[in-house]
C-alpha positions in Angstrom: 79.2 30.8 -36.9 78.2 34.2 -38.3 74.8 34.6 -39.9 74.9 33.4 -43.5 74.3 36.0 -46.1 73.4 33.6 -48.9 71.3 31.1 -47.0 68.0 31.2 -45.1 67.9 28.7 -42.2 64.8 27.6 -40.4 64.6 26.6 -36.8 64.6 22.7 -36.4 61.0 21.4 -36.7 60.3 17.8 -35.7 64.0 17.1 -36.1 64.3 18.7 -39.5 66.3 21.8 -40.4 65.5 23.5 -43.8 68.2 25.4 -45.6 67.2 27.7 -48.5 69.8 28.9 -51.0 69.3 32.7 -51.3 71.0 34.5 -54.1 67.9 35.6 -56.0 69.7 38.1 -58.2 71.8 35.2 -59.6 69.2 32.4 -59.6 71.2 30.9 -56.6 74.4 30.5 -58.6 76.9 28.9 -56.3 79.7 31.3 -55.6 82.6 30.6 -53.1 80.9 32.4 -50.3 77.6 30.5 -50.6 79.5 27.2 -50.6 81.6 28.2 -47.7 78.5 29.2 -45.7 76.8 25.9 -46.6 79.8 23.8 -45.6 80.2 25.7 -42.3 76.5 25.3 -41.5 76.5 21.5 -42.3 79.5 21.0 -40.1 77.7 22.9 -37.3 74.5 20.8 -37.8 76.5 17.6 -37.6 77.0 18.1 -33.9 73.4 19.3 -33.2 71.4 16.5 -31.6 68.1 18.4 -32.3 68.6 17.9 -36.1 68.1 14.4 -37.5 67.8 15.3 -41.1 68.2 18.3 -43.4 66.3 19.6 -46.4 68.0 21.9 -48.8 66.0 23.9 -51.4 66.1 27.0 -53.5 63.4 29.2 -55.1 60.5 28.4 -57.3 62.6 29.6 -60.3 65.8 27.8 -59.5 67.3 25.4 -57.0 70.6 26.6 -58.3 71.3 27.6 -61.9 75.0 26.6 -61.8 78.3 28.0 -60.5 78.9 31.7 -60.5 80.3 32.2 -64.0 81.5 35.8 -63.4 83.5 34.6 -60.4 84.9 31.7 -62.4 86.0 34.0 -65.2 88.5 35.6 -62.8 90.4 32.4 -62.2 93.4 31.2 -64.2 94.8 27.6 -64.0 96.6 28.3 -60.8 93.5 29.9 -59.3 91.4 26.9 -60.3 94.0 24.6 -58.8 93.9 26.5 -55.5 90.2 27.1 -55.6 88.8 27.0 -52.0 85.6 25.7 -53.3 87.2 22.3 -53.6 87.5 22.1 -49.8 83.9 23.4 -49.4 82.6 20.6 -51.6 84.6 18.0 -49.7 83.1 19.2 -46.4 79.6 19.1 -47.9 80.3 15.5 -49.1 81.3 14.4 -45.6 78.0 15.4 -44.0 76.8 12.3 -42.2 73.2 13.1 -41.6 70.5 12.5 -44.2 70.3 15.3 -46.7 67.2 15.8 -48.9 67.1 18.2 -51.9 63.8 19.8 -52.8 64.2 21.0 -56.3 62.1 23.4 -58.3 63.0 25.2 -61.5 66.6 25.2 -62.8 69.0 22.7 -61.3 72.0 23.1 -63.6 75.7 22.7 -63.4 76.9 23.2 -59.9 73.3 23.2 -58.8 72.8 19.7 -60.2 76.0 18.6 -58.6 74.8 20.0 -55.3 71.5 18.2 -55.6 73.4 14.9 -56.3 75.2 15.4 -53.0 71.8 14.9 -51.4 70.7 11.4 -50.4 67.2 11.9 -51.8 66.0 14.3 -54.4 62.3 15.4 -54.6 61.5 17.5 -57.6 58.7 19.7 -58.8 57.2 18.7 -62.1 58.7 21.7 -63.8 62.2 21.2 -62.6 65.1 20.9 -65.1 68.3 19.0 -64.5 71.5 19.5 -66.5 75.2 19.8 -66.8 75.6 22.6 -69.4 79.3 23.4 -68.7 80.4 22.1 -72.1 78.6 25.1 -73.7 81.1 27.4 -72.0 84.2 25.4 -73.1 84.6 23.7 -69.8 83.2 20.5 -68.1 81.6 19.6 -64.7 84.1 19.9 -61.9 82.3 19.1 -58.7 81.3 15.5 -59.3 79.0 16.0 -62.4 80.7 13.3 -64.5 80.9 10.9 -61.6 77.7 11.1 -59.6 75.6 11.6 -62.7 76.9 8.4 -64.3 76.1 6.5 -61.2 72.6 7.9 -61.1 71.5 7.7 -64.7 73.9 5.4 -66.4 76.6 5.9 -69.0 74.5 6.7 -72.1 72.4 9.4 -70.5 75.3 10.8 -68.5 77.3 11.2 -71.7 74.3 12.8 -73.5 73.8 15.3 -70.7 77.5 16.2 -70.2 78.5 16.3 -73.9 75.4 18.1 -75.3 74.8 20.3 -72.3 71.1 19.9 -72.7 68.9 19.5 -69.6 66.3 16.8 -68.9 62.9 17.2 -67.4 61.8 16.0 -64.0 59.9 13.2 -65.7 63.0 12.1 -67.5 65.1 12.4 -64.3 62.6 10.2 -62.5 62.7 7.6 -65.3 66.5 7.5 -65.2 66.7 7.3 -61.4 68.2 10.7 -60.7 65.2 11.7 -58.4 62.8 9.6 -56.3 59.6 11.6 -56.5 57.8 14.3 -58.6 55.4 16.7 -56.9 53.5 19.8 -57.9 55.9 22.8 -57.4 53.9 24.2 -54.5 54.4 21.1 -52.4 58.0 20.1 -53.2 59.5 21.4 -50.0 56.7 20.2 -47.8 57.0 16.7 -49.2 60.8 16.7 -48.7 60.2 17.9 -45.1 57.7 15.1 -44.4 60.2 12.5 -45.6 63.0 14.1 -43.5 60.7 14.1 -40.5 60.0 10.4 -40.9 63.8 9.8 -41.1 64.5 12.0 -38.1 62.2 9.9 -35.9 64.5 6.9 -36.3 67.5 6.0 -34.2 70.2 8.5 -35.2 73.2 6.0 -35.1 71.3 3.5 -37.2 70.3 6.2 -39.7 73.9 7.4 -40.0 75.3 3.8 -40.4 72.6 2.9 -42.9 73.4 6.0 -45.0 77.1 5.2 -44.8 76.6 1.6 -45.9 74.5 2.6 -48.9 77.1 5.1 -50.0 79.8 2.5 -49.6 78.2 0.5 -52.4 79.3 3.3 -54.9 83.0 2.7 -54.3 83.4 -1.0 -53.5 82.6 -4.4 -54.9 79.6 -6.4 -53.8 81.5 -8.8 -51.5 83.3 -5.9 -49.7 80.1 -4.0 -49.5 78.3 -6.9 -47.9 81.1 -7.3 -45.3 80.9 -3.6 -44.5 77.2 -3.8 -44.1 77.4 -6.8 -41.8 80.0 -5.1 -39.6 77.8 -2.0 -39.3 74.8 -4.2 -38.5 76.8 -5.9 -35.8 78.0 -2.7 -34.3 74.4 -1.5 -33.9 73.9 -4.3 -31.4 75.9 -2.4 -28.9 73.6 0.6 -29.0 70.8 1.4 -26.5 68.6 2.5 -29.3 68.8 -1.0 -30.9 67.4 -2.6 -27.7 64.8 0.2 -27.3 63.6 -0.4 -30.8 63.3 -4.1 -30.4 61.6 -3.8 -27.0 59.2 -1.2 -28.3 58.2 -3.5 -31.2 57.6 -6.4 -28.8 55.7 -4.3 -26.4 53.7 -2.7 -29.2 54.6 0.9 -28.3 56.5 3.7 -30.0 60.2 3.7 -29.4 62.0 6.5 -27.5 65.3 6.8 -29.2 68.1 8.7 -27.5 70.9 8.6 -30.0 73.1 6.2 -28.0 
């Protein structure tokens, strides 16, 4: 893959790779090229055994302030229908490794939708979350009406989507959109520590656990429990499962190999 123009990518550290959205002139607004680069990078990381988890972040001013409105203005109905960003979003959604969003500043529109693609969201105390598309005569189009409802419930999702007004990090925490609040200077560091903790675990178990939790969003309880049990059973065939149990019995740290 060519070097991304709109992303800064760290070297993997303790199994964690950090991706920084980098369009400072546009408060990291998500244009087609940025989303393409992000989707390409995540697909590449998926096959990298040195990466057990990923942190995605932005700047102190903005995780991402939304979609690129100037780019959007060039699209008619046919252009929107054939928008390549739809495929980029699908590829981001299909990322199987744990993804943690470290959010500071504005996290609005497409930025909020991107954060909700993460499995865990850590936010600085000054972060703002919102879906302001209604103010432009449009509506969320990358999962904002669906993931937001599942995160914060119908009433608050309706309020955010229909008024376009953002909520604070404290409100986001109260409604279950994020898992922790930090001071802005430590948001990325905290996300990285969580990611490092995850990356130490057996990769197949982590992947299947993530998959099983996500399954709960699109199935009933009985089907979800059956799916979970099958995943649990399949893990019995892995070497890491035996290593984890033996390490516990022998009172030592496990040496997982991803098999």
